[in-house]
Predicted model as a PDB file, atoms N, CA, C, CB and O in Angstrom, pLDDT in the B-factor column:
MODEL        1                                                                  
ATOM      1  N   UNK A   1       0.821  -1.192   0.000  1.00 78.00           N  
ATOM      2  CA  UNK A   1       0.000   0.000   0.000  1.00 78.00           C  
ATOM      3  C   UNK A   1       0.869   1.262   0.000  1.00 78.00           C  
ATOM      4  CB  UNK A   1      -0.937  -0.005   1.208  1.00 78.00           C  
ATOM      5  O   UNK A   1       0.531   2.249  -0.653  1.00 78.00           O  
ATOM      6  N   UNK A   2       1.980   1.230   0.727  1.00 85.00           N  
ATOM      7  CA  UNK A   2       2.859   2.397   0.776  1.00 85.00           C  
ATOM      8  C   UNK A   2       3.430   2.684  -0.611  1.00 85.00           C  
ATOM      9  CB  UNK A   2       4.003   2.177   1.794  1.00 85.00           C  
ATOM     10  O   UNK A   2       3.527   3.844  -1.013  1.00 85.00           O  
ATOM     11  N   UNK A   3       3.800   1.656  -1.330  1.00 87.00           N  
ATOM     12  CA  UNK A   3       4.375   1.863  -2.669  1.00 87.00           C  
ATOM     13  C   UNK A   3       3.346   2.377  -3.657  1.00 87.00           C  
ATOM     14  CB  UNK A   3       4.976   0.570  -3.190  1.00 87.00           C  
ATOM     15  O   UNK A   3       3.700   3.082  -4.601  1.00 87.00           O  
ATOM     16  N   UNK A   4       2.080   2.038  -3.460  1.00 89.00           N  
ATOM     17  CA  UNK A   4       1.034   2.526  -4.360  1.00 89.00           C  
ATOM     18  C   UNK A   4       0.584   3.939  -4.012  1.00 89.00           C  
ATOM     19  CB  UNK A   4      -0.156   1.592  -4.327  1.00 89.00           C  
ATOM     20  O   UNK A   4       0.130   4.674  -4.889  1.00 89.00           O  
ATOM     21  N   UNK A   5       0.703   4.333  -2.733  1.00 89.00           N  
ATOM     22  CA  UNK A   5       0.207   5.633  -2.281  1.00 89.00           C  
ATOM     23  C   UNK A   5       1.223   6.326  -1.370  1.00 89.00           C  
ATOM     24  CB  UNK A   5      -1.132   5.466  -1.548  1.00 89.00           C  
ATOM     25  O   UNK A   5       0.950   6.503  -0.183  1.00 89.00           O  
ATOM     26  N   UNK A   6       2.379   6.718  -1.891  1.00 91.00           N  
ATOM     27  CA  UNK A   6       3.412   7.319  -1.039  1.00 91.00           C  
ATOM     28  C   UNK A   6       3.248   8.820  -0.799  1.00 91.00           C  
ATOM     29  CB  UNK A   6       4.749   7.075  -1.645  1.00 91.00           C  
ATOM     30  O   UNK A   6       4.025   9.415  -0.052  1.00 91.00           O  
ATOM     31  N   UNK A   7       2.249   9.430  -1.422  1.00 92.00           N  
ATOM     32  CA  UNK A   7       2.084  10.879  -1.337  1.00 92.00           C  
ATOM     33  C   UNK A   7       1.979  11.351   0.113  1.00 92.00           C  
ATOM     34  CB  UNK A   7       0.847  11.311  -2.116  1.00 92.00           C  
ATOM     35  O   UNK A   7       1.144  10.863   0.875  1.00 92.00           O  
ATOM     36  N   UNK A   8       2.822  12.294   0.480  1.00 93.00           N  
ATOM     37  CA  UNK A   8       2.767  12.906   1.797  1.00 93.00           C  
ATOM     38  C   UNK A   8       3.391  12.090   2.914  1.00 93.00           C  
ATOM     39  CB  UNK A   8       1.373  13.181   2.138  1.00 93.00           C  
ATOM     40  O   UNK A   8       3.381  12.525   4.065  1.00 93.00           O  
ATOM     41  N   UNK A   9       3.933  10.917   2.608  1.00 94.00           N  
ATOM     42  CA  UNK A   9       4.529  10.077   3.644  1.00 94.00           C  
ATOM     43  C   UNK A   9       6.036  10.302   3.740  1.00 94.00           C  
ATOM     44  CB  UNK A   9       4.237   8.602   3.365  1.00 94.00           C  
ATOM     45  O   UNK A   9       6.705  10.546   2.737  1.00 94.00           O  
ATOM     46  N   UNK A  10       6.547  10.217   4.943  1.00 96.00           N  
ATOM     47  CA  UNK A  10       7.979  10.246   5.219  1.00 96.00           C  
ATOM     48  C   UNK A  10       8.240   9.110   6.195  1.00 96.00           C  
ATOM     49  CB  UNK A  10       8.453  11.650   5.800  1.00 96.00           C  
ATOM     50  O   UNK A  10       7.549   8.983   7.205  1.00 96.00           O  
ATOM     51  N   UNK A  11       9.236   8.285   5.896  1.00 96.00           N  
ATOM     52  CA  UNK A  11       9.548   7.155   6.759  1.00 96.00           C  
ATOM     53  C   UNK A  11      10.685   7.502   7.706  1.00 96.00           C  
ATOM     54  CB  UNK A  11       9.908   5.926   5.925  1.00 96.00           C  
ATOM     55  O   UNK A  11      11.765   7.903   7.272  1.00 96.00           O  
ATOM     56  N   UNK A  12      10.436   7.346   9.008  1.00 96.00           N  
ATOM     57  CA  UNK A  12      11.466   7.421  10.043  1.00 96.00           C  
ATOM     58  C   UNK A  12      11.590   6.009  10.583  1.00 96.00           C  
ATOM     59  CB  UNK A  12      11.109   8.476  11.192  1.00 96.00           C  
ATOM     60  O   UNK A  12      10.624   5.470  11.124  1.00 96.00           O  
ATOM     61  N   UNK A  13      12.774   5.393  10.445  1.00 96.00           N  
ATOM     62  CA  UNK A  13      12.920   4.010  10.881  1.00 96.00           C  
ATOM     63  C   UNK A  13      14.341   3.727  11.315  1.00 96.00           C  
ATOM     64  CB  UNK A  13      12.513   3.053   9.772  1.00 96.00           C  
ATOM     65  O   UNK A  13      15.290   4.383  10.886  1.00 96.00           O  
ATOM     66  N   UNK A  14      14.462   2.727  12.184  1.00 96.00           N  
ATOM     67  CA  UNK A  14      15.765   2.227  12.599  1.00 96.00           C  
ATOM     68  C   UNK A  14      16.149   0.993  11.780  1.00 96.00           C  
ATOM     69  CB  UNK A  14      15.760   1.895  14.103  1.00 96.00           C  
ATOM     70  O   UNK A  14      17.314   0.595  11.764  1.00 96.00           O  
ATOM     71  N   UNK A  15      15.188   0.398  11.112  1.00 97.00           N  
ATOM     72  CA  UNK A  15      15.391  -0.838  10.369  1.00 97.00           C  
ATOM     73  C   UNK A  15      16.073  -0.555   9.031  1.00 97.00           C  
ATOM     74  CB  UNK A  15      14.051  -1.556  10.145  1.00 97.00           C  
ATOM     75  O   UNK A  15      15.488   0.062   8.141  1.00 97.00           O  
ATOM     76  N   UNK A  16      17.307  -1.011   8.905  1.00 97.00           N  
ATOM     77  CA  UNK A  16      18.110  -0.732   7.706  1.00 97.00           C  
ATOM     78  C   UNK A  16      17.513  -1.359   6.457  1.00 97.00           C  
ATOM     79  CB  UNK A  16      19.529  -1.236   7.897  1.00 97.00           C  
ATOM     80  O   UNK A  16      17.536  -0.748   5.389  1.00 97.00           O  
ATOM     81  N   UNK A  17      16.982  -2.560   6.575  1.00 97.00           N  
ATOM     82  CA  UNK A  17      16.387  -3.235   5.417  1.00 97.00           C  
ATOM     83  C   UNK A  17      15.197  -2.441   4.902  1.00 97.00           C  
ATOM     84  CB  UNK A  17      15.954  -4.672   5.780  1.00 97.00           C  
ATOM     85  O   UNK A  17      15.040  -2.266   3.694  1.00 97.00           O  
ATOM     86  N   UNK A  18      14.370  -1.967   5.801  1.00 97.00           N  
ATOM     87  CA  UNK A  18      13.200  -1.174   5.429  1.00 97.00           C  
ATOM     88  C   UNK A  18      13.612   0.143   4.778  1.00 97.00           C  
ATOM     89  CB  UNK A  18      12.328  -0.904   6.658  1.00 97.00           C  
ATOM     90  O   UNK A  18      13.026   0.556   3.777  1.00 97.00           O  
ATOM     91  N   UNK A  19      14.608   0.793   5.341  1.00 98.00           N  
ATOM     92  CA  UNK A  19      15.085   2.061   4.776  1.00 98.00           C  
ATOM     93  C   UNK A  19      15.572   1.875   3.343  1.00 98.00           C  
ATOM     94  CB  UNK A  19      16.212   2.643   5.640  1.00 98.00           C  
ATOM     95  O   UNK A  19      15.246   2.673   2.464  1.00 98.00           O  
ATOM     96  N   UNK A  20      16.343   0.836   3.113  1.00 97.00           N  
ATOM     97  CA  UNK A  20      16.865   0.572   1.768  1.00 97.00           C  
ATOM     98  C   UNK A  20      15.736   0.182   0.821  1.00 97.00           C  
ATOM     99  CB  UNK A  20      17.932  -0.540   1.808  1.00 97.00           C  
ATOM    100  O   UNK A  20      15.707   0.629  -0.326  1.00 97.00           O  
ATOM    101  N   UNK A  21      14.809  -0.648   1.291  1.00 96.00           N  
ATOM    102  CA  UNK A  21      13.721  -1.133   0.441  1.00 96.00           C  
ATOM    103  C   UNK A  21      12.804  -0.016  -0.030  1.00 96.00           C  
ATOM    104  CB  UNK A  21      12.913  -2.168   1.182  1.00 96.00           C  
ATOM    105  O   UNK A  21      12.273  -0.074  -1.139  1.00 96.00           O  
ATOM    106  N   UNK A  22      12.613   1.009   0.811  1.00 96.00           N  
ATOM    107  CA  UNK A  22      11.646   2.058   0.452  1.00 96.00           C  
ATOM    108  C   UNK A  22      12.279   3.376   0.031  1.00 96.00           C  
ATOM    109  CB  UNK A  22      10.736   2.312   1.604  1.00 96.00           C  
ATOM    110  O   UNK A  22      11.558   4.333  -0.251  1.00 96.00           O  
ATOM    111  N   UNK A  23      13.588   3.454  -0.019  1.00 96.00           N  
ATOM    112  CA  UNK A  23      14.249   4.725  -0.321  1.00 96.00           C  
ATOM    113  C   UNK A  23      13.919   5.266  -1.702  1.00 96.00           C  
ATOM    114  CB  UNK A  23      15.731   4.565  -0.199  1.00 96.00           C  
ATOM    115  O   UNK A  23      14.004   6.476  -1.914  1.00 96.00           O  
ATOM    116  N   UNK A  24      13.549   4.422  -2.639  1.00 95.00           N  
ATOM    117  CA  UNK A  24      13.188   4.889  -3.979  1.00 95.00           C  
ATOM    118  C   UNK A  24      11.702   5.244  -4.077  1.00 95.00           C  
ATOM    119  CB  UNK A  24      13.535   3.823  -5.016  1.00 95.00           C  
ATOM    120  O   UNK A  24      11.270   5.853  -5.056  1.00 95.00           O  
ATOM    121  N   UNK A  25      10.932   4.866  -3.070  1.00 94.00           N  
ATOM    122  CA  UNK A  25       9.487   5.078  -3.092  1.00 94.00           C  
ATOM    123  C   UNK A  25       9.064   6.361  -2.394  1.00 94.00           C  
ATOM    124  CB  UNK A  25       8.791   3.912  -2.453  1.00 94.00           C  
ATOM    125  O   UNK A  25       8.163   7.056  -2.866  1.00 94.00           O  
ATOM    126  N   UNK A  26       9.703   6.681  -1.279  1.00 95.00           N  
ATOM    127  CA  UNK A  26       9.347   7.852  -0.506  1.00 95.00           C  
ATOM    128  C   UNK A  26      10.562   8.354   0.256  1.00 95.00           C  
ATOM    129  CB  UNK A  26       8.194   7.540   0.454  1.00 95.00           C  
ATOM    130  O   UNK A  26      11.569   7.651   0.343  1.00 95.00           O  
ATOM    131  N   UNK A  27      10.485   9.562   0.810  1.00 97.00           N  
ATOM    132  CA  UNK A  27      11.616  10.068   1.595  1.00 97.00           C  
ATOM    133  C   UNK A  27      11.825   9.209   2.841  1.00 97.00           C  
ATOM    134  CB  UNK A  27      11.386  11.547   1.996  1.00 97.00           C  
ATOM    135  O   UNK A  27      10.894   8.982   3.614  1.00 97.00           O  
ATOM    136  N   UNK A  28      13.055   8.735   3.026  1.00 97.00           N  
ATOM    137  CA  UNK A  28      13.369   7.925   4.199  1.00 97.00           C  
ATOM    138  C   UNK A  28      14.434   8.626   5.019  1.00 97.00           C  
ATOM    139  CB  UNK A  28      13.837   6.508   3.790  1.00 97.00           C  
ATOM    140  O   UNK A  28      15.313   9.297   4.479  1.00 97.00           O  
ATOM    141  N   UNK A  29      14.344   8.461   6.334  1.00 98.00           N  
ATOM    142  CA  UNK A  29      15.314   9.022   7.268  1.00 98.00           C  
ATOM    143  C   UNK A  29      15.609   7.985   8.337  1.00 98.00           C  
ATOM    144  CB  UNK A  29      14.790  10.345   7.905  1.00 98.00           C  
ATOM    145  O   UNK A  29      14.695   7.362   8.876  1.00 98.00           O  
ATOM    146  N   UNK A  30      16.883   7.801   8.642  1.00 98.00           N  
ATOM    147  CA  UNK A  30      17.262   6.903   9.722  1.00 98.00           C  
ATOM    148  C   UNK A  30      16.883   7.564  11.046  1.00 98.00           C  
ATOM    149  CB  UNK A  30      18.789   6.567   9.672  1.00 98.00           C  
ATOM    150  O   UNK A  30      17.281   8.697  11.316  1.00 98.00           O  
ATOM    151  N   UNK A  31      16.116   6.854  11.867  1.00 97.00           N  
ATOM    152  CA  UNK A  31      15.656   7.394  13.143  1.00 97.00           C  
ATOM    153  C   UNK A  31      16.656   7.053  14.237  1.00 97.00           C  
ATOM    154  CB  UNK A  31      14.255   6.849  13.501  1.00 97.00           C  
ATOM    155  O   UNK A  31      16.842   5.887  14.586  1.00 97.00           O  
ATOM    156  N   UNK A  32      17.288   8.072  14.764  1.00 96.00           N  
ATOM    157  CA  UNK A  32      18.288   7.889  15.806  1.00 96.00           C  
ATOM    158  C   UNK A  32      17.659   8.133  17.167  1.00 96.00           C  
ATOM    159  CB  UNK A  32      19.490   8.827  15.587  1.00 96.00           C  
ATOM    160  O   UNK A  32      17.248   9.251  17.478  1.00 96.00           O  
ATOM    161  N   UNK A  33      17.585   7.075  17.983  1.00 93.00           N  
ATOM    162  CA  UNK A  33      17.065   7.169  19.335  1.00 93.00           C  
ATOM    163  C   UNK A  33      18.233   6.860  20.266  1.00 93.00           C  
ATOM    164  CB  UNK A  33      15.843   6.187  19.570  1.00 93.00           C  
ATOM    165  O   UNK A  33      18.819   5.780  20.195  1.00 93.00           O  
ATOM    166  N   UNK A  34      18.566   7.797  21.129  1.00 88.00           N  
ATOM    167  CA  UNK A  34      19.710   7.639  22.022  1.00 88.00           C  
ATOM    168  C   UNK A  34      19.605   6.338  22.808  1.00 88.00           C  
ATOM    169  CB  UNK A  34      19.813   8.830  22.981  1.00 88.00           C  
ATOM    170  O   UNK A  34      18.567   6.038  23.398  1.00 88.00           O  
ATOM    171  N   UNK A  35      20.690   5.569  22.810  1.00 87.00           N  
ATOM    172  CA  UNK A  35      20.739   4.340  23.567  1.00 87.00           C  
ATOM    173  C   UNK A  35      20.243   3.109  22.835  1.00 87.00           C  
ATOM    174  CB  UNK A  35      19.968   4.505  24.784  1.00 87.00           C  
ATOM    175  O   UNK A  35      20.282   2.007  23.382  1.00 87.00           O  
ATOM    176  N   UNK A  36      19.778   3.277  21.611  1.00 87.00           N  
ATOM    177  CA  UNK A  36      19.280   2.129  20.844  1.00 87.00           C  
ATOM    178  C   UNK A  36      20.096   1.949  19.562  1.00 87.00           C  
ATOM    179  CB  UNK A  36      17.780   2.311  20.504  1.00 87.00           C  
ATOM    180  O   UNK A  36      19.530   1.824  18.475  1.00 87.00           O  
ATOM    181  N   UNK A  37      21.414   1.936  19.690  1.00 88.00           N  
ATOM    182  CA  UNK A  37      22.267   1.725  18.526  1.00 88.00           C  
ATOM    183  C   UNK A  37      22.319   2.907  17.598  1.00 88.00           C  
ATOM    184  CB  UNK A  37      21.808   0.541  17.773  1.00 88.00           C  
ATOM    185  O   UNK A  37      22.466   2.754  16.385  1.00 88.00           O  
ATOM    186  N   UNK A  38      22.197   4.100  18.174  1.00 93.00           N  
ATOM    187  CA  UNK A  38      22.125   5.299  17.353  1.00 93.00           C  
ATOM    188  C   UNK A  38      23.427   5.613  16.612  1.00 93.00           C  
ATOM    189  CB  UNK A  38      21.748   6.465  18.211  1.00 93.00           C  
ATOM    190  O   UNK A  38      23.376   6.051  15.463  1.00 93.00           O  
ATOM    191  N   UNK A  39      24.567   5.406  17.222  1.00 95.00           N  
ATOM    192  CA  UNK A  39      25.835   5.748  16.555  1.00 95.00           C  
ATOM    193  C   UNK A  39      26.128   4.862  15.348  1.00 95.00           C  
ATOM    194  CB  UNK A  39      26.982   5.642  17.541  1.00 95.00           C  
ATOM    195  O   UNK A  39      26.443   5.386  14.279  1.00 95.00           O  
ATOM    196  N   UNK A  40      26.036   3.537  15.480  1.00 96.00           N  
ATOM    197  CA  UNK A  40      26.272   2.709  14.286  1.00 96.00           C  
ATOM    198  C   UNK A  40      25.269   3.005  13.168  1.00 96.00           C  
ATOM    199  CB  UNK A  40      26.203   1.227  14.656  1.00 96.00           C  
ATOM    200  O   UNK A  40      25.633   3.014  11.992  1.00 96.00           O  
ATOM    201  N   UNK A  41      24.023   3.245  13.532  1.00 97.00           N  
ATOM    202  CA  UNK A  41      23.013   3.567  12.527  1.00 97.00           C  
ATOM    203  C   UNK A  41      23.338   4.886  11.842  1.00 97.00           C  
ATOM    204  CB  UNK A  41      21.620   3.629  13.164  1.00 97.00           C  
ATOM    205  O   UNK A  41      23.183   5.007  10.627  1.00 97.00           O  
ATOM    206  N   UNK A  42      23.780   5.860  12.597  1.00 97.00           N  
ATOM    207  CA  UNK A  42      24.160   7.148  12.019  1.00 97.00           C  
ATOM    208  C   UNK A  42      25.270   6.981  10.984  1.00 97.00           C  
ATOM    209  CB  UNK A  42      24.608   8.116  13.120  1.00 97.00           C  
ATOM    210  O   UNK A  42      25.184   7.525   9.883  1.00 97.00           O  
ATOM    211  N   UNK A  43      26.300   6.237  11.335  1.00 97.00           N  
ATOM    212  CA  UNK A  43      27.414   6.039  10.411  1.00 97.00           C  
ATOM    213  C   UNK A  43      26.988   5.244   9.179  1.00 97.00           C  
ATOM    214  CB  UNK A  43      28.563   5.329  11.117  1.00 97.00           C  
ATOM    215  O   UNK A  43      27.416   5.547   8.066  1.00 97.00           O  
ATOM    216  N   UNK A  44      26.161   4.244   9.373  1.00 98.00           N  
ATOM    217  CA  UNK A  44      25.645   3.471   8.244  1.00 98.00           C  
ATOM    218  C   UNK A  44      24.813   4.357   7.324  1.00 98.00           C  
ATOM    219  CB  UNK A  44      24.804   2.284   8.741  1.00 98.00           C  
ATOM    220  O   UNK A  44      24.984   4.324   6.105  1.00 98.00           O  
ATOM    221  N   UNK A  45      23.911   5.149   7.906  1.00 98.00           N  
ATOM    222  CA  UNK A  45      23.042   6.026   7.110  1.00 98.00           C  
ATOM    223  C   UNK A  45      23.871   7.023   6.314  1.00 98.00           C  
ATOM    224  CB  UNK A  45      22.046   6.773   8.015  1.00 98.00           C  
ATOM    225  O   UNK A  45      23.590   7.274   5.142  1.00 98.00           O  
ATOM    226  N   UNK A  46      24.874   7.580   6.937  1.00 98.00           N  
ATOM    227  CA  UNK A  46      25.751   8.531   6.245  1.00 98.00           C  
ATOM    228  C   UNK A  46      26.410   7.859   5.042  1.00 98.00           C  
ATOM    229  CB  UNK A  46      26.830   9.084   7.210  1.00 98.00           C  
ATOM    230  O   UNK A  46      26.462   8.441   3.958  1.00 98.00           O  
ATOM    231  N   UNK A  47      26.909   6.649   5.225  1.00 98.00           N  
ATOM    232  CA  UNK A  47      27.564   5.916   4.137  1.00 98.00           C  
ATOM    233  C   UNK A  47      26.584   5.576   3.013  1.00 98.00           C  
ATOM    234  CB  UNK A  47      28.202   4.633   4.676  1.00 98.00           C  
ATOM    235  O   UNK A  47      26.982   5.485   1.852  1.00 98.00           O  
ATOM    236  N   UNK A  48      25.313   5.389   3.349  1.00 97.00           N  
ATOM    237  CA  UNK A  48      24.287   5.063   2.360  1.00 97.00           C  
ATOM    238  C   UNK A  48      23.671   6.294   1.707  1.00 97.00           C  
ATOM    239  CB  UNK A  48      23.202   4.247   3.004  1.00 97.00           C  
ATOM    240  O   UNK A  48      22.903   6.172   0.753  1.00 97.00           O  
ATOM    241  N   UNK A  49      24.004   7.478   2.214  1.00 97.00           N  
ATOM    242  CA  UNK A  49      23.397   8.699   1.697  1.00 97.00           C  
ATOM    243  C   UNK A  49      21.969   8.906   2.171  1.00 97.00           C  
ATOM    244  CB  UNK A  49      23.424   8.683   0.203  1.00 97.00           C  
ATOM    245  O   UNK A  49      21.180   9.592   1.522  1.00 97.00           O  
ATOM    246  N   UNK A  50      21.648   8.309   3.305  1.00 98.00           N  
ATOM    247  CA  UNK A  50      20.297   8.437   3.890  1.00 98.00           C  
ATOM    248  C   UNK A  50      20.380   9.448   5.023  1.00 98.00           C  
ATOM    249  CB  UNK A  50      19.745   7.044   4.411  1.00 98.00           C  
ATOM    250  O   UNK A  50      21.199   9.290   5.928  1.00 98.00           O  
ATOM    251  N   UNK A  51      19.544  10.486   4.991  1.00 98.00           N  
ATOM    252  CA  UNK A  51      19.565  11.465   6.077  1.00 98.00           C  
ATOM    253  C   UNK A  51      19.138  10.825   7.400  1.00 98.00           C  
ATOM    254  CB  UNK A  51      18.648  12.654   5.743  1.00 98.00           C  
ATOM    255  O   UNK A  51      18.383   9.854   7.422  1.00 98.00           O  
ATOM    256  N   UNK A  52      19.634  11.385   8.486  1.00 97.00           N  
ATOM    257  CA  UNK A  52      19.300  10.883   9.819  1.00 97.00           C  
ATOM    258  C   UNK A  52      18.606  11.984  10.611  1.00 97.00           C  
ATOM    259  CB  UNK A  52      20.572  10.389  10.565  1.00 97.00           C  
ATOM    260  O   UNK A  52      18.897  13.169  10.448  1.00 97.00           O  
ATOM    261  N   UNK A  53      17.687  11.568  11.469  1.00 97.00           N  
ATOM    262  CA  UNK A  53      17.014  12.504  12.369  1.00 97.00           C  
ATOM    263  C   UNK A  53      17.033  11.926  13.780  1.00 97.00           C  
ATOM    264  CB  UNK A  53      15.550  12.785  11.902  1.00 97.00           C  
ATOM    265  O   UNK A  53      16.888  10.718  13.967  1.00 97.00           O  
ATOM    266  N   UNK A  54      17.210  12.791  14.760  1.00 95.00           N  
ATOM    267  CA  UNK A  54      17.179  12.373  16.156  1.00 95.00           C  
ATOM    268  C   UNK A  54      15.756  12.516  16.677  1.00 95.00           C  
ATOM    269  CB  UNK A  54      18.173  13.207  17.017  1.00 95.00           C  
ATOM    270  O   UNK A  54      15.108  13.541  16.464  1.00 95.00           O  
ATOM    271  N   UNK A  55      15.275  11.482  17.362  1.00 93.00           N  
ATOM    272  CA  UNK A  55      13.935  11.518  17.938  1.00 93.00           C  
ATOM    273  C   UNK A  55      14.008  11.086  19.398  1.00 93.00           C  
ATOM    274  CB  UNK A  55      12.959  10.607  17.140  1.00 93.00           C  
ATOM    275  O   UNK A  55      15.050  10.635  19.872  1.00 93.00           O  
ATOM    276  N   UNK A  56      12.904  11.229  20.092  1.00 88.00           N  
ATOM    277  CA  UNK A  56      12.796  10.763  21.469  1.00 88.00           C  
ATOM    278  C   UNK A  56      12.098   9.415  21.484  1.00 88.00           C  
ATOM    279  CB  UNK A  56      12.034  11.786  22.349  1.00 88.00           C  
ATOM    280  O   UNK A  56      11.361   9.082  20.556  1.00 88.00           O  
ATOM    281  N   UNK A  57      12.323   8.658  22.510  1.00 82.00           N  
ATOM    282  CA  UNK A  57      11.686   7.364  22.687  1.00 82.00           C  
ATOM    283  C   UNK A  57      10.301   7.600  23.300  1.00 82.00           C  
ATOM    284  CB  UNK A  57      12.560   6.416  23.588  1.00 82.00           C  
ATOM    285  O   UNK A  57      10.128   7.483  24.513  1.00 82.00           O  
ATOM    286  N   UNK A  58       9.331   7.929  22.466  1.00 82.00           N  
ATOM    287  CA  UNK A  58       7.994   8.329  22.920  1.00 82.00           C  
ATOM    288  C   UNK A  58       7.078   7.114  23.005  1.00 82.00           C  
ATOM    289  CB  UNK A  58       7.389   9.389  21.972  1.00 82.00           C  
ATOM    290  O   UNK A  58       7.041   6.289  22.092  1.00 82.00           O  
ATOM    291  N   UNK A  59       6.341   7.009  24.107  1.00 80.00           N  
ATOM    292  CA  UNK A  59       5.426   5.887  24.299  1.00 80.00           C  
ATOM    293  C   UNK A  59       3.974   6.315  24.470  1.00 80.00           C  
ATOM    294  CB  UNK A  59       5.851   5.090  25.494  1.00 80.00           C  
ATOM    295  O   UNK A  59       3.068   5.511  24.248  1.00 80.00           O  
ATOM    296  N   UNK A  60       3.738   7.548  24.855  1.00 84.00           N  
ATOM    297  CA  UNK A  60       2.373   8.039  24.991  1.00 84.00           C  
ATOM    298  C   UNK A  60       2.380   9.545  24.802  1.00 84.00           C  
ATOM    299  CB  UNK A  60       1.766   7.653  26.370  1.00 84.00           C  
ATOM    300  O   UNK A  60       3.388  10.208  25.044  1.00 84.00           O  
ATOM    301  N   UNK A  61       1.246  10.078  24.369  1.00 87.00           N  
ATOM    302  CA  UNK A  61       1.145  11.499  24.050  1.00 87.00           C  
ATOM    303  C   UNK A  61       0.776  12.326  25.274  1.00 87.00           C  
ATOM    304  CB  UNK A  61       0.118  11.720  22.951  1.00 87.00           C  
ATOM    305  O   UNK A  61       1.371  13.373  25.527  1.00 87.00           O  
ATOM    306  N   UNK A  62      -0.205  11.850  26.029  1.00 90.00           N  
ATOM    307  CA  UNK A  62      -0.697  12.589  27.183  1.00 90.00           C  
ATOM    308  C   UNK A  62      -0.189  11.950  28.478  1.00 90.00           C  
ATOM    309  CB  UNK A  62      -2.240  12.642  27.174  1.00 90.00           C  
ATOM    310  O   UNK A  62      -0.043  10.729  28.540  1.00 90.00           O  
ATOM    311  N   UNK A  63       0.079  12.747  29.505  1.00 90.00           N  
ATOM    312  CA  UNK A  63       0.601  12.200  30.763  1.00 90.00           C  
ATOM    313  C   UNK A  63      -0.243  11.069  31.343  1.00 90.00           C  
ATOM    314  CB  UNK A  63       0.708  13.296  31.777  1.00 90.00           C  
ATOM    315  O   UNK A  63       0.297  10.154  31.965  1.00 90.00           O  
ATOM    316  N   UNK A  64      -1.536  11.118  31.150  1.00 90.00           N  
ATOM    317  CA  UNK A  64      -2.382  10.066  31.719  1.00 90.00           C  
ATOM    318  C   UNK A  64      -2.188   8.725  31.004  1.00 90.00           C  
ATOM    319  CB  UNK A  64      -3.851  10.482  31.649  1.00 90.00           C  
ATOM    320  O   UNK A  64      -2.694   7.703  31.469  1.00 90.00           O  
ATOM    321  N   UNK A  65      -1.480   8.714  29.905  1.00 90.00           N  
ATOM    322  CA  UNK A  65      -1.198   7.463  29.197  1.00 90.00           C  
ATOM    323  C   UNK A  65      -0.130   6.613  29.844  1.00 90.00           C  
ATOM    324  CB  UNK A  65      -0.794   7.759  27.807  1.00 90.00           C  
ATOM    325  O   UNK A  65       0.078   5.469  29.440  1.00 90.00           O  
ATOM    326  N   UNK A  66       0.559   7.155  30.853  1.00 90.00           N  
ATOM    327  CA  UNK A  66       1.648   6.399  31.482  1.00 90.00           C  
ATOM    328  C   UNK A  66       1.156   5.109  32.120  1.00 90.00           C  
ATOM    329  CB  UNK A  66       2.341   7.252  32.529  1.00 90.00           C  
ATOM    330  O   UNK A  66       1.870   4.107  32.099  1.00 90.00           O  
ATOM    331  N   UNK A  67      -0.045   5.108  32.688  1.00 90.00           N  
ATOM    332  CA  UNK A  67      -0.559   3.907  33.368  1.00 90.00           C  
ATOM    333  C   UNK A  67      -0.762   2.762  32.375  1.00 90.00           C  
ATOM    334  CB  UNK A  67      -1.890   4.222  34.090  1.00 90.00           C  
ATOM    335  O   UNK A  67      -0.376   1.626  32.648  1.00 90.00           O  
ATOM    336  N   UNK A  68      -1.361   3.060  31.232  1.00 89.00           N  
ATOM    337  CA  UNK A  68      -1.548   2.032  30.214  1.00 89.00           C  
ATOM    338  C   UNK A  68      -0.196   1.550  29.703  1.00 89.00           C  
ATOM    339  CB  UNK A  68      -2.405   2.567  29.050  1.00 89.00           C  
ATOM    340  O   UNK A  68       0.006   0.347  29.537  1.00 89.00           O  
ATOM    341  N   UNK A  69       0.725   2.460  29.454  1.00 88.00           N  
ATOM    342  CA  UNK A  69       2.058   2.086  29.001  1.00 88.00           C  
ATOM    343  C   UNK A  69       2.737   1.174  30.012  1.00 88.00           C  
ATOM    344  CB  UNK A  69       2.909   3.332  28.757  1.00 88.00           C  
ATOM    345  O   UNK A  69       3.343   0.169  29.641  1.00 88.00           O  
ATOM    346  N   UNK A  70       2.637   1.520  31.268  1.00 89.00           N  
ATOM    347  CA  UNK A  70       3.258   0.710  32.326  1.00 89.00           C  
ATOM    348  C   UNK A  70       2.638  -0.683  32.378  1.00 89.00           C  
ATOM    349  CB  UNK A  70       3.112   1.404  33.695  1.00 89.00           C  
ATOM    350  O   UNK A  70       3.349  -1.670  32.568  1.00 89.00           O  
ATOM    351  N   UNK A  71       1.344  -0.768  32.214  1.00 91.00           N  
ATOM    352  CA  UNK A  71       0.646  -2.059  32.219  1.00 91.00           C  
ATOM    353  C   UNK A  71       1.083  -2.901  31.028  1.00 91.00           C  
ATOM    354  CB  UNK A  71      -0.887  -1.854  32.195  1.00 91.00           C  
ATOM    355  O   UNK A  71       1.358  -4.091  31.181  1.00 91.00           O  
ATOM    356  N   UNK A  72       1.150  -2.302  29.845  1.00 88.00           N  
ATOM    357  CA  UNK A  72       1.547  -3.041  28.659  1.00 88.00           C  
ATOM    358  C   UNK A  72       2.989  -3.515  28.717  1.00 88.00           C  
ATOM    359  CB  UNK A  72       1.344  -2.196  27.442  1.00 88.00           C  
ATOM    360  O   UNK A  72       3.321  -4.537  28.117  1.00 88.00           O  
ATOM    361  N   UNK A  73       3.844  -2.804  29.418  1.00 85.00           N  
ATOM    362  CA  UNK A  73       5.254  -3.155  29.519  1.00 85.00           C  
ATOM    363  C   UNK A  73       5.567  -4.099  30.680  1.00 85.00           C  
ATOM    364  CB  UNK A  73       6.067  -1.909  29.661  1.00 85.00           C  
ATOM    365  O   UNK A  73       6.705  -4.546  30.819  1.00 85.00           O  
ATOM    366  N   UNK A  74       4.578  -4.406  31.509  1.00 89.00           N  
ATOM    367  CA  UNK A  74       4.794  -5.272  32.678  1.00 89.00           C  
ATOM    368  C   UNK A  74       5.161  -6.688  32.218  1.00 89.00           C  
ATOM    369  CB  UNK A  74       3.521  -5.306  33.583  1.00 89.00           C  
ATOM    370  O   UNK A  74       4.610  -7.216  31.252  1.00 89.00           O  
ATOM    371  N   UNK A  75       6.087  -7.262  32.928  1.00 67.00           N  
ATOM    372  CA  UNK A  75       6.495  -8.653  32.598  1.00 67.00           C  
ATOM    373  C   UNK A  75       5.805  -9.626  33.497  1.00 67.00           C  
ATOM    374  CB  UNK A  75       8.016  -8.835  32.714  1.00 67.00           C  
ATOM    375  O   UNK A  75       6.015 -10.833  33.376  1.00 67.00           O  
TER     376      UNK A  75                                                      
ENDMDL                                                                          
END                                                                             
């Protein structure tokens, strides 16, 4: 579906295979999240000519979402 309707989409991803697979279809950016392999991904993206963007590790939009997030992450 993404390849048929890429209008207005931008991909932010850490997955190198996905970035390479879709780079000809839509704008792709390597998503750098501190502590999740951001440095190796940055260097790889630079070598591939893929722009990188730094993001935060976001799990919920509103403060009241923390309880649901905590429940879903419980082991």
